[in-house]
C-alpha positions in Angstrom: 0.1 0.1 0.0 2.8 2.5 1.1 4.7 1.7 -2.3 1.6 2.0 -4.3 0.7 5.5 -2.8 4.4 6.7 -3.2 4.7 5.7 -6.9 1.0 6.7 -8.0 1.6 10.3 -6.6 5.0 10.3 -8.1 3.9 9.2 -11.5 0.8 11.3 -11.7 2.8 14.4 -10.8 5.4 13.9 -13.3 2.7 13.2 -16.0 1.0 16.5 -15.1 4.3 18.1 -15.9 5.5 18.9 -12.4 9.3 19.1 -12.0 10.6 15.9 -10.5 11.9 17.6 -7.4 8.3 18.9 -6.6 7.0 15.6 -7.7 9.4 13.9 -5.0 8.2 16.5 -2.6 4.4 15.7 -3.2 5.0 12.0 -2.9 6.7 12.5 0.4 3.8 14.5 1.7 1.4 11.9 0.6 3.5 9.3 2.7 3.7 11.5 5.6 -0.2 11.9 5.8 -0.6 8.1 5.1 1.8 7.2 7.9 0.3 10.0 10.3 3.7 11.5 10.4 3.0 15.0 8.5 4.7 18.0 10.1 5.9 21.0 8.3 8.9 21.2 10.6 10.1 17.6 9.9 9.6 18.4 6.2 11.8 21.6 6.3 14.3 20.0 8.5 14.5 17.0 6.2 15.2 19.4 3.3 17.8 21.1 5.0 19.5 18.0 6.3 19.5 16.5 2.9 21.9 19.0 1.5 23.8 19.5 4.6 26.8 17.5 3.5 30.4 18.4 2.9 30.6 16.0 0.1 27.9 17.9 -1.9 30.1 20.9 -1.9 31.8 19.3 -4.6 28.8 19.9 -6.9 28.9 23.8 -7.2 32.6 23.9 -7.8 32.7 21.2 -10.4 29.7 23.1 -12.0 31.8 26.2 -12.1 34.9 24.5 -13.4 32.8 23.2 -16.3 31.1 26.5 -17.2 34.7 28.0 -17.0 36.2 25.5 -19.4 33.4 26.0 -21.9 33.5 29.7 -21.9 37.4 30.1 -21.3 38.6 28.1 -24.3 39.5 24.7 -22.8 36.8 22.6 -24.6 37.7 24.0 -28.2 41.4 23.4 -27.5 40.7 19.7 -26.6 38.8 19.5 -29.9 41.6 21.0 -31.9 44.0 18.7 -30.2 41.9 15.6 -31.0 41.4 16.8 -34.7 45.1 17.1 -35.1 46.2 13.6 -33.9 43.2 11.4 -35.1 41.3 13.5 -37.9 43.3 12.0 -40.8 41.5 8.7 -40.5 38.5 7.6 -42.7 35.6 9.0 -40.7 38.2 11.1 -38.9 35.7 13.8 -37.4 33.8 10.7 -35.7 37.0 9.6 -33.9 37.6 13.2 -33.1 34.2 13.3 -31.5 35.0 10.2 -29.5 38.3 11.1 -28.1 37.1 14.7 -27.3 34.0 13.2 -25.4 36.6 11.2 -23.4 38.9 14.1 -22.6 36.0 16.4 -21.8 34.5 14.0 -19.7 37.7 14.2 -17.5 37.0 18.0 -17.4 33.2 18.7 -16.9 31.5 15.7 -15.8 28.2 16.6 -17.3 26.6 14.7 -20.0 24.4 17.6 -21.2 27.2 20.1 -21.2 29.7 17.8 -22.9 27.1 16.8 -25.7 26.0 20.3 -26.3 29.7 21.2 -26.7 30.4 18.5 -29.1 27.4 19.2 -31.3 28.0 23.0 -31.4 31.6 22.5 -32.5 31.7 19.3 -34.5 28.3 18.8 -36.0 28.7 21.7 -38.5 32.0 20.2 -39.4 30.6 16.7 -39.9 27.6 18.2 -42.0 30.0 20.2 -44.3 32.0 16.9 -44.9 28.6 15.3 -45.8 28.9 12.6 -42.8 25.6 10.5 -42.4 23.5 12.9 -40.4 21.7 10.3 -38.3 24.9 8.5 -37.4 26.6 11.6 -36.7 24.0 12.7 -34.3 23.9 9.3 -32.6 27.7 9.3 -32.1 27.8 12.8 -30.7 25.0 12.1 -28.3 26.5 8.6 -27.2 29.8 10.3 -26.8 28.3 13.0 -24.4 27.1 10.1 -22.0 30.7 9.1 -21.2 30.9 12.1 -18.9 28.8 10.7 -16.1 31.2 7.6 -15.8 34.7 9.2 -15.9 35.7 11.4 -12.9 35.0 14.3 -12.1 31.3 12.9 -12.4 28.3 14.8 -10.7 26.2 11.6 -11.0 29.0 9.5 -9.1 28.9 12.0 -6.3 25.1 11.6 -6.1 25.5 7.8 -6.1 28.0 8.1 -3.3 25.8 10.4 -1.2 22.8 8.4 -1.8 24.3 4.9 -1.3 27.0 5.7 1.2 29.7 4.7 -1.1 33.1 6.1 -1.1 33.2 8.9 -3.8 36.9 8.3 -4.2 36.5 4.8 -5.1 33.8 5.5 -7.4 36.0 8.2 -9.2 38.8 6.0 -9.6 36.9 3.0 -10.6 35.0 5.0 -13.4 38.1 5.4 -15.4 38.4 1.9 -17.1 34.7 1.4 -17.9 34.5 5.1 -19.1 37.5 4.3 -21.5 35.9 0.9 -22.6 32.7 2.9 -23.6 34.9 5.1 -25.9 36.4 2.1 -27.4 33.0 0.7 -28.0 32.1 3.7 -29.8 35.1 3.6 -32.0 34.5 0.0 -33.0 30.8 0.9 -34.0 31.7 3.9 -35.7 34.4 2.1 -37.6 31.6 -0.2 -38.8 29.2 2.4 -39.7 31.8 4.4 -42.0 33.5 1.6 -43.6 31.2 1.8 -46.7 30.8 5.3 -46.7 32.3 7.7 -49.3 33.9 10.2 -47.1 36.8 12.6 -47.8 40.1 11.7 -45.9 42.0 14.8 -44.6 45.8 14.8 -44.8 47.8 13.8 -41.7 48.9 16.5 -39.6 52.5 17.4 -39.5 54.7 17.0 -36.4 54.9 20.8 -36.2 50.9 20.9 -36.1 50.8 18.2 -33.6 53.4 19.9 -31.4 51.5 23.1 -31.5 48.2 21.7 -30.8 49.6 19.8 -27.8 51.4 22.9 -26.6 48.1 24.9 -26.9 46.0 22.3 -25.1 48.4 21.1 -22.5 46.9 23.3 -20.0 43.4 21.6 -20.6 45.1 18.1 -20.4 46.6 18.9 -17.0 43.1 19.3 -15.2 42.1 15.6 -15.2 45.6 14.5 -14.2 45.6 16.9 -11.4 42.2 15.7 -10.3 42.6 11.9 -10.5 46.2 12.2 -9.4 45.5 14.1 -6.4 42.6 11.8 -5.2 44.5 8.6 -6.1 47.5 9.9 -3.9 45.6 11.2 -1.1 46.5 14.8 -1.5 43.1 15.9 -1.4 39.4 14.5 -1.1 36.9 14.6 -4.1 35.3 17.7 -2.6 38.6 19.5 -2.2 39.5 18.3 -6.1 36.4 20.3 -7.0 37.8 23.5 -5.5 41.1 22.7 -7.1 39.4 22.0 -10.6 37.6 25.5 -10.4 40.5 27.5 -9.3 42.7 25.9 -12.0 40.2 26.5 -14.6 39.7 30.0 -13.8 43.3 30.7 -13.6 44.1 28.9 -17.1 41.0 30.7 -18.7 42.1 34.2 -17.4 45.8 34.1 -17.1 46.9 31.8 -19.9 44.2 31.9 -22.4 42.7 35.1 -21.4 39.4 34.4 -23.0 36.9 35.3 -20.1 36.1 38.9 -19.4 34.7 40.1 -16.0 31.1 40.1 -17.7 31.8 36.5 -18.9 32.8 35.3 -15.6 29.8 36.9 -14.2 27.7 34.8 -16.5 29.6 31.6 -15.7 29.0 32.0 -11.9 25.3 32.9 -12.7 24.8 29.6 -14.8 26.7 27.4 -12.3 24.6 29.0 -9.5 21.5 28.3 -11.1 22.4 24.6 -11.9 23.6 24.2 -8.2 20.3 25.4 -7.1 18.3 22.8 -9.2 20.4 20.1 -8.2 20.5 20.8 -4.4 16.9 21.3 -4.2 16.4 17.9 -6.1 18.7 16.3 -3.7 16.9 17.7 -0.6 13.6 16.6 -1.9 14.9 13.0 -2.7 16.7 12.7 0.7 13.2 13.6 2.5 11.6 10.7 0.1 14.6 8.3 1.0 14.1 9.0 4.7 10.2 8.2 4.5 11.0 5.1 2.3 13.3 3.8 5.1 10.7 4.7 7.9 7.8 2.8 5.9 10.3 -0.2 5.4 10.2 -0.4 1.6 13.6 -1.7 1.2 12.6 -4.8 3.5 9.6 -5.2 1.3 11.7 -5.0 -1.8 14.3 -7.4 -0.4 11.5 -9.8 0.4 10.4 -9.7 -3.4 13.8 -10.1 -4.5 14.9 -12.6 -1.5 15.4 -15.7 -3.8 17.9 -13.8 -6.1 20.2 -12.8 -3.3 22.1 -16.1 -3.4 22.7 -15.5 -7.1 24.6 -12.0 -7.3 24.7 -12.0 -11.1 21.2 -12.7 -11.6 20.3 -10.1 -9.1 22.3 -7.6 -11.0 20.7 -8.5 -14.2 17.2 -7.9 -12.6 18.3 -4.6 -11.2 20.0 -3.5 -14.5 16.8 -4.3 -16.2 14.6 -2.3 -13.7 17.0 0.6 -14.0 17.0 0.6 -17.6 13.2 0.7 -17.8 13.1 3.6 -15.2 16.0 5.4 -16.9 14.0 5.5 -20.3 11.3 7.6 -18.7 13.2 9.5 -15.9 16.4 11.7 -15.8 19.6 10.4 -14.3 19.7 12.3 -11.0 16.2 11.6 -9.7 16.6 7.9 -10.8 19.9 7.7 -8.7 18.3 9.4 -5.6 15.2 7.4 -5.7 16.5 3.8 -6.4 19.9 3.9 -4.9 18.6 4.2 -1.3 16.1 1.5 -2.2 18.3 -1.0 -3.7 21.4 -0.7 -1.5 20.3 -3.0 1.3 19.6 -5.8 -1.1 22.8 -5.2 -2.9 24.8 -5.5 0.4 22.8 -8.7 1.2 23.9 -10.2 -1.8 27.5 -9.4 -1.1 27.8 -7.3 -4.2 30.8 -4.7 -4.3 28.9 -1.5 -3.7 31.5 0.5 -5.7 30.7 -1.9 -8.6 27.0 -1.5 -8.1 27.3 2.3 -8.1 29.4 2.4 -11.4 26.9 0.1 -13.1 24.1 2.1 -12.0 25.5 5.2 -13.4 26.4 3.5 -16.6 22.9 2.1 -17.2 21.4 5.5 -16.2 23.6 7.2 -18.6 22.4 5.0 -21.6 18.9 6.3 -20.5 19.9 9.7 -21.3 20.1 8.9 -25.1 17.0 6.4 -25.3 13.5 7.5 -26.3 11.0 8.7 -25.2 12.7 11.0 -22.7 16.5 10.8 -23.7 17.5 14.3 -22.3 20.9 14.3 -24.0 19.4 13.1 -27.2 16.9 16.0 -26.9 19.7 18.5 -26.3 21.7 17.5 -29.3 18.7 17.7 -31.5 17.9 21.0 -30.2 21.4 22.4 -30.7 21.9 20.9 -34.0 18.2 21.5 -35.2 17.8 18.1 -36.4 14.5 16.2 -36.3 14.4 13.7 -33.3 13.3 10.8 -35.7 16.7 11.1 -37.4 18.8 11.1 -34.3 16.7 8.2 -32.8 17.5 6.0 -35.9 21.2 7.2 -35.9 21.7 6.3 -32.0 20.3 2.9 -32.2 23.6 1.1 -33.1 25.3 2.7 -30.4 22.6 2.0 -27.8 22.9 -1.7 -28.8 26.8 -1.5 -28.5 26.5 0.1 -24.9 23.8 -2.5 -24.0 26.3 -5.4 -25.0 29.1 -3.8 -23.1 26.7 -3.5 -19.8 25.8 -7.2 -20.2 29.5 -8.1 -20.4 30.0 -6.0 -17.2 27.1 -8.0 -15.5 28.4 -11.5 -16.5 32.0 -10.7 -15.9 32.1 -8.3 -13.0 36.0 -8.6 -13.1 36.1 -6.4 -16.1 35.5 -3.5 -13.6 36.5 -4.7 -10.2 40.0 -6.1 -11.2 41.2 -2.7 -12.5 39.2 -0.9 -9.9 41.2 -2.8 -7.1 44.5 -1.9 -8.8 43.7 1.6 -9.5 42.5 2.3 -5.9 45.2 0.3 -4.3 
């Protein structure tokens, strides 16, 4: 009964067009009335306590870093660097998009921001070179969703907070699966362009490569500083966010000199708006998570999935199917904040590595960003490029199929993630 009330209010609110944060808040209020616990004081305290976390301080600083990198010239230098080194291959702009998406993922941590940057810079070039429109859009959208997996990643921070998982371990563990996602895209793209009649650009000279590397080296240092600092215990993920923001501001204003005072104000304004939305969503989700725990919904779900606890791989497969279905109709952040607290007790009962589970959850939710009918990233790339959704949906299907095959491999062979993760984490 409790689960039915929570889900019905949540689904109806979303269908009526309410933002997910308000839908979660209404669902929580409905549960409070049902359990005779309603109190405005408890509700307000829950919202405040939900965001009262040192770990969550990483979010505004990483958002500032991402905005600065986009406005300060770091992103376009990454594109130039990738173009210089891999642009000479057949379908070279596709490989440029993949390499750029991996490099940008290590800078911003936002799928929407990375996808928008990729499309705005590379799609006009791909269109002028007469690349297949659908495949190009599908590749750019699929490249954008690598960002939530490779650190610094805002979704990994949310998973860590919602599930009580070490964010340091999530950050370091996300490197290998993120790189494998990039290699998967390269394989699919090579098959798609094999029979296409595309112009092949001349290989860049050594002088051009040195010039591109020299110009982009400051941008490349950022992920090295973040990952290296976390790996060797120099700073925490939250402190890494501050370092990233300060470094990005320094490079953009002192080295590249591409941000004016007016531009910096706009950067802070955009980051502030994004932070407010994320934090309010987190606060509402934490209230819902507390009520879900009080209502003993995890125990009820555990009873339903109890027979699978002795078979961790089968349990993971069922969980991944559940997350995939939810991710197709709900955005990444609310999916994390609703389902992770609900599923974590069952995952621990089954003895599944919690860091592995967190990474798998984010990878799965990221795929949901390019799947119809919601597909947030897919909508963004269509809006930026002004391409019909039907064209992009058709073009993205081979990449979704490849990602699903990779996810299946991760379920069947968890060691693909856990072995490198153990080595990296040390």
